[in-house]
C-alpha positions in Angstrom: -5.9 22.9 11.7 -10.1 24.2 12.0 -10.4 25.9 8.7 -13.5 28.2 10.1 -10.2 29.9 12.8 -8.4 31.2 9.7 -8.9 34.5 8.1 -7.9 34.8 4.5 -7.7 38.0 2.4 -8.1 37.9 -1.5 -6.8 40.6 -3.5 -7.6 40.8 -7.1 -9.0 44.0 -9.4 -11.0 41.2 -11.7 -14.3 41.1 -10.0 -15.1 37.5 -11.8 -11.9 36.1 -10.5 -12.4 37.8 -6.7 -15.8 36.0 -6.3 -14.6 32.6 -7.6 -11.8 32.5 -4.9 -14.1 33.8 -2.3 -16.7 31.2 -3.1 -14.3 28.2 -3.3 -12.7 29.2 0.1 -15.8 29.9 1.8 -16.9 26.3 0.7 -13.5 24.9 2.8 -15.2 27.1 5.7 -12.2 29.8 5.7 -13.1 33.2 6.9 -12.6 35.1 3.6 -12.2 39.0 3.3 -11.6 40.6 -0.4 -10.1 43.7 -1.6 -10.2 45.1 -5.4 -6.7 46.8 -5.1 -3.7 46.9 -2.9 -5.0 50.4 -1.2 -8.2 48.6 -0.2 -6.1 45.7 1.2 -3.8 47.5 3.1 -6.7 48.9 4.8 -8.2 45.7 5.7 -4.8 44.6 7.1 -4.9 47.4 9.4 -8.2 46.9 10.8 -8.7 42.8 11.0 -6.6 39.8 11.7 -5.6 38.1 8.8 -3.7 34.6 8.5 -2.7 34.6 4.7 -3.3 36.8 2.1 -3.8 35.7 -1.5 -2.9 38.3 -4.2 -2.8 39.0 -7.9 0.4 40.0 -9.5 -0.6 42.8 -11.7 -2.6 45.3 -10.3 -3.1 49.2 -11.2 -1.6 51.6 -9.1 0.4 49.2 -6.3 1.1 45.8 -7.8 1.1 42.7 -5.9 4.8 42.6 -5.4 4.6 46.0 -3.7 1.7 44.5 -1.4 3.8 41.6 -0.8 6.8 43.8 0.3 4.2 45.9 2.6 3.1 42.8 4.5 6.8 41.5 5.0 7.7 44.7 6.3 4.6 45.3 8.4 3.3 42.1 9.1 6.2 39.3 9.7 3.9 36.0 10.8 1.5 36.5 7.8 1.7 34.1 4.9 1.5 35.3 1.5 0.5 33.4 -1.9 0.9 35.0 -5.2 -1.2 34.2 -8.1 -1.1 35.6 -11.8 -2.0 35.3 -15.3 1.7 36.4 -16.5 3.6 33.4 -15.3 7.2 33.6 -15.7 10.5 32.3 -14.1 11.4 36.1 -13.2 8.0 36.7 -11.9 8.2 33.7 -9.8 11.6 34.5 -8.6 10.5 38.1 -7.6 7.5 36.8 -5.7 9.5 34.5 -3.6 12.2 36.9 -3.1 9.3 39.7 -1.8 8.2 36.7 0.5 5.5 34.9 -1.0 5.2 31.0 0.0 3.6 30.0 -3.1 3.2 31.2 -6.6 0.2 29.9 -8.6 0.1 30.8 -12.5 -3.2 30.9 -14.0 -5.4 29.0 -15.0 -5.3 26.7 -11.6 -7.4 24.0 -10.7 -9.5 24.1 -7.3 -7.3 21.6 -5.7 -4.1 23.4 -6.7 -5.6 26.5 -4.9 -6.7 24.3 -1.7 -3.3 22.5 -1.4 -1.2 25.8 -1.7 -3.7 27.3 1.1 -3.0 24.5 2.9 0.8 24.4 2.8 0.9 28.1 3.6 -1.2 27.9 6.7 0.7 24.8 7.7 3.9 26.5 7.9 1.9 29.3 9.7 0.9 27.1 12.3 4.0 25.5 12.9 6.0 28.8 13.0 3.3 30.0 15.6 3.9 27.2 17.5 7.6 26.7 17.8 7.9 30.5 18.3 6.2 30.2 21.7 3.0 31.9 20.3 0.6 29.4 20.7 0.5 26.2 23.4 1.6 23.2 21.6 -1.4 21.4 19.8 -3.1 19.0 22.2 -4.3 15.5 21.5 -8.0 15.1 21.1 -9.6 12.8 23.3 -8.2 9.9 21.7 -4.7 11.1 21.9 -4.7 10.6 18.4 -3.4 13.9 16.5 -4.5 14.7 12.9 -7.0 16.7 11.2 -7.0 14.9 7.8 -9.7 13.4 6.2 -8.1 10.1 6.9 -7.6 10.6 10.6 -11.1 11.9 11.2 -12.5 8.8 9.5 -10.2 6.6 11.7 -12.0 8.6 14.9 -15.4 8.0 13.7 -14.9 4.4 13.1 -13.4 4.2 17.0 -16.7 5.9 18.1 -18.4 3.1 16.3 -16.4 0.5 17.6 -16.4 1.4 21.2 -20.1 0.8 21.3 -20.2 -2.6 20.0 -18.9 -6.0 21.9 -17.4 -7.6 18.4 -14.0 -8.5 18.0 -11.7 -5.6 15.7 -9.2 -6.1 13.5 -6.8 -2.9 13.3 -4.8 -2.7 10.0 -1.8 -0.3 9.3 1.9 -0.3 8.7 4.4 -0.3 11.3 4.5 3.3 13.4 1.1 4.3 12.8 -0.3 4.0 15.8 -2.5 0.6 15.9 -2.1 0.2 19.7 -3.2 3.8 20.1 -6.3 2.7 18.1 -7.2 -0.1 20.2 -6.7 1.7 23.6 -9.1 4.5 22.6 -11.9 1.9 21.3 -11.2 0.2 25.1 -11.3 3.3 27.0 -14.2 4.7 25.2 -16.4 1.5 25.7 -18.3 0.0 28.6 -15.2 -2.3 29.5 -13.1 1.1 30.2 -12.8 0.4 34.0 -11.9 -3.0 33.4 -8.1 -4.2 32.0 -6.8 -3.3 28.9 -4.1 -6.2 28.1 -1.7 -5.5 25.1 0.2 -8.5 23.9 2.8 -8.1 21.0 2.3 -11.7 19.5 5.8 -11.2 17.3 8.0 -10.5 20.2 6.8 -13.8 22.4 8.9 -16.9 21.5 6.2 -19.6 19.7 7.1 -22.1 22.8 6.2 -19.9 25.0 3.1 -17.9 23.5 0.6 -20.4 24.4 1.4 -20.4 28.0 1.8 -16.5 28.0 -1.8 -16.2 26.6 -3.9 -18.7 28.4 -1.4 -19.3 31.4 -0.2 -22.8 33.1 -1.1 -25.0 36.2 2.0 -26.4 38.5 3.7 -29.2 37.0 2.7 -28.6 33.7 6.3 -28.3 32.2 9.7 -28.2 33.8 10.0 -24.9 35.8 6.1 -24.5 36.6 6.9 -24.7 40.1 3.3 -23.1 40.8 0.2 -22.0 38.5 0.0 -19.0 37.0 -3.0 -17.2 34.8 -2.3 -15.9 31.3 -3.0 -13.0 29.8 -6.6 -14.0 28.7 -7.3 -14.5 32.5 -5.8 -10.9 33.4 -8.0 -9.4 31.0 -11.1 -10.9 31.9 -14.0 -8.6 32.0 -12.0 -6.0 29.7 -9.8 -6.2 26.4 -7.0 -8.1 25.1 -5.3 -6.6 22.3 -3.3 -9.0 19.9 -0.8 -7.0 18.4 0.7 -8.4 15.0 -1.3 -11.4 15.3 -0.2 -12.0 11.6 3.2 -13.5 13.3 1.2 -16.6 15.1 2.0 -19.8 14.0 -1.0 -22.2 12.5 -1.1 -24.0 15.8 -1.7 -20.7 17.8 -4.3 -19.8 15.2 -6.4 -22.7 15.8 -6.0 -22.0 19.6 -7.3 -18.3 19.3 -9.9 -19.6 17.0 -11.3 -21.9 19.7 -11.3 -19.1 22.0 -13.1 -16.7 19.7 -16.1 -19.4 19.5 -16.2 -20.9 22.6 -15.2 -18.2 25.0 -13.1 -20.5 27.1 -9.6 -20.6 27.5 -7.9 -23.9 28.7 -4.5 -23.4 30.8 -1.3 -25.7 29.8 -1.6 -28.8 31.5 -5.3 -28.3 32.7 -8.0 -31.0 32.0 -10.7 -28.1 32.2 -11.5 -25.0 30.4 -12.3 -21.7 31.9 -15.1 -19.3 30.8 -13.6 -15.8 30.0 -15.5 -12.2 29.1 -12.9 -11.0 27.3 -13.5 -8.4 24.0 -10.4 -9.5 21.5 -9.0 -6.5 19.3 -6.0 -7.9 16.9 -3.9 -6.1 14.6 -1.7 -6.8 11.5 1.0 -5.0 9.6 0.7 -7.0 6.8 -2.3 -8.0 4.2 -4.2 -10.5 6.2 -6.5 -11.2 3.4 -3.2 -11.7 0.9 -1.9 -14.0 3.5 -5.0 -16.1 3.5 -4.9 -16.7 0.2 -1.4 -17.5 0.2 -2.4 -20.4 3.0 -0.1 -18.5 5.5 -3.1 -17.4 7.8 -6.3 -19.4 8.7 -9.3 -18.2 6.9 -11.9 -18.9 9.5 -9.5 -17.1 12.1 -9.5 -14.1 9.7 -13.0 -14.1 9.5 -13.6 -14.1 12.9 -11.5 -11.5 13.9 -12.6 -8.9 11.2 -16.0 -8.3 12.0 -15.0 -4.7 12.3 -12.1 -3.3 10.5 -10.0 0.0 10.7 -7.2 0.8 8.8 -4.9 3.5 10.1 -3.3 5.1 6.8 0.5 5.5 6.5 1.4 9.1 7.5 2.7 9.7 3.4 -1.3 9.5 2.7 -1.9 12.2 5.1 0.7 14.6 4.6 -1.2 17.8 5.8 -1.0 16.2 9.2 3.1 16.2 9.4 3.1 19.8 10.6 0.8 19.3 13.2 2.6 16.1 14.4 6.1 18.1 14.2 4.6 21.3 16.1 3.1 18.6 18.9 6.3 16.6 19.6 8.6 19.9 19.1 6.7 21.4 21.9 6.3 18.3 23.9 10.0 17.2 24.0 11.1 20.7 24.5 9.0 21.2 27.4 10.5 18.0 29.3 13.7 19.1 28.9 13.0 22.6 30.0 14.1 24.6 27.0 12.0 26.6 24.4 10.8 25.2 21.3 13.1 25.2 18.3 12.2 27.1 15.1 12.4 25.0 12.0 13.5 27.0 8.9 11.3 26.9 5.8 13.7 24.9 4.0 13.8 22.4 6.9 9.9 22.6 6.8 9.9 21.4 2.8 12.1 18.6 3.4 10.1 17.2 6.3 6.8 17.7 4.0 8.2 16.0 1.1 9.7 12.8 3.1 8.1 9.6 2.8 8.3 8.7 6.4 8.5 4.7 6.0 8.4 4.2 10.1 5.3 6.5 9.8 4.4 8.5 13.2 6.9 6.8 15.0 9.8 7.6 12.9 8.7 11.1 13.0 8.3 11.1 16.8 11.9 10.0 17.1 13.3 12.3 14.9 11.7 15.4 16.5 13.0 14.1 19.8 16.6 13.8 18.6 16.6 17.0 17.2 15.4 18.6 20.1 18.0 16.8 22.3 20.8 17.3 20.1 20.5 21.2 18.4 22.2 23.3 20.4 20.5 26.7 19.0 17.4 28.0 18.6 16.8 26.8 15.0 16.8 23.4 13.2 17.7 23.7 9.5 18.3 21.1 6.7 21.9 20.1 7.5 20.6 19.3 11.0 18.4 16.4 9.2 19.3 12.6 8.8 21.3 12.3 5.6 18.6 10.1 4.3 16.5 13.1 4.2 18.8 15.8 2.6 19.6 15.9 -1.0 22.6 15.1 -2.9 24.3 15.8 -5.9 26.1 12.4 -5.7 23.1 10.3 -5.1 21.7 11.1 -8.8 21.2 7.7 -10.4 23.3 6.9 -13.3 21.4 7.7 -16.9 20.8 4.0 -17.6 20.4 1.2 -14.8 18.6 -2.0 -15.1 15.2 -2.6 -12.9 17.4 -5.0 -10.9 19.7 -2.1 -9.8 16.8 0.4 -9.8 15.2 -2.0 -7.1 18.3 -2.5 -5.1 19.1 1.0 -4.7 15.4 1.7 -3.5 15.8 -1.4 -1.1 19.2 0.3 0.3 17.1 3.9 0.6 14.5 1.9 2.8 16.6 0.3 4.8 19.0 3.2 5.6 15.5 5.2 6.5 14.7 2.8 9.4 18.2 2.7 10.9 19.2 -0.4 9.1 16.5 -2.4 10.8 16.3 -5.1 8.6 12.8 -6.5 9.9 11.3 -3.4 10.0 12.4 -2.7 6.1 11.0 -5.9 5.2 7.7 -4.9 6.6 7.5 -1.6 4.9 8.6 -3.6 1.3 5.8 -6.4 2.5 8.5 -8.9 2.1 10.4 -11.5 4.0 13.7 -11.0 5.5 15.3 -13.4 3.2 13.9 -11.9 0.0 15.2 -8.5 1.3 18.7 -10.0 1.9 18.6 -11.6 -1.7 17.6 -8.4 -3.0 20.6 -6.6 -1.5 23.1 -8.9 -2.8 25.2 -7.6 -5.5 23.9 -8.5 -8.9 26.3 -10.9 -10.7 27.9 -9.7 -14.0 26.3 -11.5 -17.1 
């Protein structure tokens, strides 16, 4: 969310504390109002649009708890953070009961303050969206959602890559949006009017990949009844995207290297090569440099592809974008079904914020779509979520287990989170399927 559009009221009877809070929040481009008492704060609330109130606990005459009660009874959509130098369990419980979203005991760090503010405003953003108080969040010019520092860097890298003609390597876990980034590069470049041809290298059988990429001439093999152009010829003048290039065999890697070096392709069964004008973008959901060290990927091809490198962070590393994504997808799928967007309870939001999202944005999108379709009421609560996301007292680990048992339990959790898809689980864990099967076998008793 744009911080400059958010108005925060800070209430504290200590001038020094008030000044420090104001300075820190202004440095993050928030619009800040200040009040030295609850009475002054109420006057500001009556005359200004405020998104979030940060109030001290103990103040003369009207306390912070009384101010929270006033806000909850008169401004239902406003968020509140309680801060206090008299931290206690009782005080925290009272603050939460009154309606405070966060409870910060003094002294707290700047990052703790910023994190609490961000969480509270994220909840406000989602609540306003799902209640229909604002239109759903529209994607930016590249169709990529997110305002975190990590996403802003990806967007900046896309703009730079779009001005060049060099090959680019896009790295990221499954579900992070590698093809979306590739499309953004193509359609922001001078080749935008020419074809963009995505090729999933892992989905095409090895025996067919060469003919699919480079085409074949009539009579090249049994069943080749006519000549057919490949993906490279189809993309001539435009961009070809080799998705999951790490899945190609050593033999195919040699052929791809030759294409990169010579800018020519040879159709299967042909004696002459053809010149092509194609920009190559490639992606990998595995550490290519690590595969090079293991001898599983050609070093020379890696360096040819890795002229420009864009790394997409997993969703767990940009938690501040989760609420924006949920808001967007909830509104999108509700609109497709012709129904109002559902409301997410605060408890549900907390669960979704704390979840690791091993399947990244794709997993989040699929979950929200399923919830919008299947939920009958207007509110999505924790019991509506998949069991892997819900707390269970029975799932607590025994007090003492071996490292192998802990590892097996973790592998099973990852496998369950992706619906039993062993290939996806292996990708997330960065192991091969055989190793995954081995780790799932029951340990033998010694």
